[in-house]
N, C-alpha and C positions, 0 to 999 in steps of 0.2 A: 596502567592498570587501575580500574575503578575499585574503590574500597566498599565494603559492606559492613554495616554495624548491626549486629543482632544481639538483642538482650534476651536471655532465657529467664523469664520472670519467676519461674519456679525455683531459681537458684539465688534470688535476692534474699538477703538475710537481715538487713537493717532497715526498719520502717522509717519513713520521713514524713510524718503527718503534716508538718507545717508547710511542706512543699507541694503536696498533692492537692492542688486547688482546681480540680475538675468539678465544674458546677452542674454538668449534665451531659448525657449522651442521647442523641436523637437518631433512631434507626428509621431511615426513609425507604429502605428496600430490603426484602428478605427473599432470596431465591435459592434454588437447588444448585449444587455444584456438580458439573459433569452429568447433567441430566438425571440426578438422583442416584448415580452409581454408588454401589456399596464398596467400601474399602476394608476388606478383611473383617476382623472382629470389631473394628470401630464403627462400621456401618456407613451411612450416608453423611455427607457434609452439606452445610448451608453457607451462603454468602450474605453477610450483613454489610450494607452500605449506608452511611449517614454522616452525622456531624458530631464532633466532640467540643464542648464548650468549656472555656477556662476563665479564671479570674485571678489576677496577680496583685499582691499588695506591694507597691513600690517601696514601702518602708520596711519590708521583711528583709532581713540580712541575706536570706537565701537568694534574693533577686537583685542583690547589689551589683552584680556583674552585667546586668542587662542595660546596655547603653541607651539612654534617653527614655527609659521606662517612666521616669518621673515627669516627663514632658507629655505623656499620653493622656487623653481625656479619661476622667474617672467617673464611674457610676455613683449613685447615691450611697452605696456601701463603701465608697472610698477606694475601690479596686478597679483595675484596668481589665476590661472584658474583651474577649476575642474568641474565634472558633476556627476549627480545622476540619478537613476531610477525614473520614474514617472508613477503613475497609478491613473486614474480618472474615476469615474462613474457619469454621469450627464444626465439630461433630453435631449432628442434629440431636443426638442423645448424649448430653454431657457426661453421663455416667459411664459411657463406653470410651471416652477419651482419657488421656493420661493426666489431664488437669494442668499441663504446662503450656504457657504461652511463649511463642517465638515472636518477639517484637523487633521488627526491622525498621531502621531509619531509611525510609525510601529515598534512594539516590535520584535526585532531580525528578521527584514525583513518581518514579517507577518502582514496581514491586519485583524483587529479584529472588526471593526465597525459592519459588517453585522451579526456576531455571537452575539454581545452584544445587538444591538438595534433591529435587525430583527429576532432574535431567529433562525438564520440560522445555519445549521450544519457546523462544522469546517472541511473543506476539507483537505485531505492529499496532494492535488495538489494546491500549492499557486497561480497558474495562473487561477484557476476557481473561479468565483464569485457565491456563493450560496446565493440567495436573500432572503431566508426564507419567512416571511410573508409580505415582501415588505414595512414595515412601513416607512422607510426613503424615499423610492421612492414615495410612495403615498403622502407624505408631501412635496416632491419637492426638497429635499436637493441634493447638489452636494458633492460627497465624494472624498477626495484627500489624496493620500499617496506619500511620496518620500522616497528614501533610504537615510539613514544617518549613518549607521554602516559599518565599513570597513571589518568585519570578518564574514560576511554571504555569502553563495554561491548562485549563480543563480540557479533557477529563483526567489529566494527571493530578496526583494528590498534592494539594497546596494548602497554605494557611492564609487566613484573612487577618493580617497583622494590624494592630491599631496605629493610627497616625501619631506623629510626634509634632507638637506645636513648639517649634523652635523660637527662642527669644528674639525679639527685634534687634537687628544689628549683629546677629551671630554669623559666623562664616559658614554659610550653608552651601558652598560650591561643591560640585561633584566632578571628579575626574575619571574619565573612561578611556582605556586603551582599545584601539580599534585596529584590526588587521584582517586582510582578506587574501585568499589564495589566487583569486582571479581579478582582472580589471572589471570594475563595476561602477555604474554612475551613482548609486546610493547604497547605504549599508545600515543595518541595525547597529545600535550602540553596544558592540560586543567584539571581543577578540575571537573571530569566527573559527579559526583552526582549532582553538581549544575546546570547542563544542559546548560552551556554557550558554545558558539562556541569556537573551538580550536584556539590557537595562530597561526597566519599566517606567522610569520617571520621565514625564514630559517636561519640557522647558517651561520656566515661569514666564519668559518672554521669548517669542520665536526670533525676534530680530535684535536682541540685546547686544549692544556694542561691547559689553564687558565679557561676553563669551569668547573663548579662544580655542582655535584648532591649530595644532602643530603637526609636523611630519618630520621623520628622520629615517635614514636607511639602515643604521645600526643602533642597537639598543642603547649603547653608551653615548651616542651622539647627542649634541644639543639640538633640540627641536627647532625647525624653521617655522615661523608663524605664517599661516596661510591667510591672505587678506579676507576680511569678513564678507566682502561682497561676492566671494567665489563659492560660498557654501551656505546652506540653510537647512532648517529642520523641515521635515515632511511627515505626514501621517502614514504609518504602516498598518498591516493587518492587526485587528484587535486593539486598535488605538495605540500600538507601540510606537515610540518615536523612532524615526530614521533620519539619516543625514544624507543630503545630496551635495556633491562637490562637482564643480565645473573645472576641468573636463572629465573628472572621474577619479576614483581611488585606484592607486597603483598596487599591483600584487606584491605581497611580501614587505610592504613599507609599514612603518610604525606611525600610526596617527594617534594623537592624544587630544581629546575634547575636554575642556573644562567649562562648566556652565552651572547656572542656578536652576535646580529643578522646581517644579510647581508645588511639591510637597515632600514629605519624608515619612517612612514607616519604621516602626520599632521591630526590625527584622529579628533581633535576638530572642523574641518570644518563641520563635520556632524551636530553639534548644530547650527552653523551659517547657514547651508543650511535650517534647519527648520525655523529659524528666518526670513531669507530673502525670502524664498518661500512664507511663510504666508503673509508677508508684501506686496510682489509683487502682489500676487493674490488678495489681498484685495484692494490695492490702485492704481493699474495700469490697463489701459483698452486696452493696446497694446498686451496682451498675450492671448492665446487661452482659458485660465482658468481665470475666474474673478468672484468675489463675491461682491455684493453691500451691503451697510449698510441697516439694517432693521429699522433704526430710522425714 
């Protein structure tokens, strides 16, 4: 079962001004929802699509848990800057809304609020808002999503995380578990039955002799090393790395690839983005999205 995290911003009671490091919101598109349909006393809704920009201070104690943030490039202000996708559904007339924001942590870049609360059909096109029975709209909620994951592709909601400049000599190897349900000649770097997005990191060297691929039939077995000459990296769609094996990957077998990637991203900023966007939209009035307290 997939989990959903929804933050009701109108119920937050403790401000965190040192955390809310949102530096700007850029709205690139503003369109009518459901063709301008009116939802009871709330009236029509609009869709805002754009970007939200962040800046984090690696020296701030609130950011101490973000692995490798101190290795990311800093702007002249001494902070690490990055940005994320933003998607908002809100009443055209804010005075007719209830002032409360429903902030969902988009699972793998997808928006689930309308399907779960409005009984809307799940669209195969993530850019379409199926409003269902309009429950949340009739009650006047503003719905907010931002991208926080690095490994989903557009048009799904994603974050552009900053790179990490790892020290020379550091152990920067990456290990990936690979499994497939069918016999195939090549695979993305992912445990396919789990349904996760594939690894986005390309190899630093395509033919490095230090890269290792092993295989085992049971999870607890010791992996058997596959000779380096039998497998190689190839380019997949959207420049995602894939692995080709001669004579192919067996179904249900556990493969494990250990290699050095060409770079690294500070993926933990995605969690900071959720934290800071929620706080900024709740406690600041200088942004296009704002939720008041319902107390």
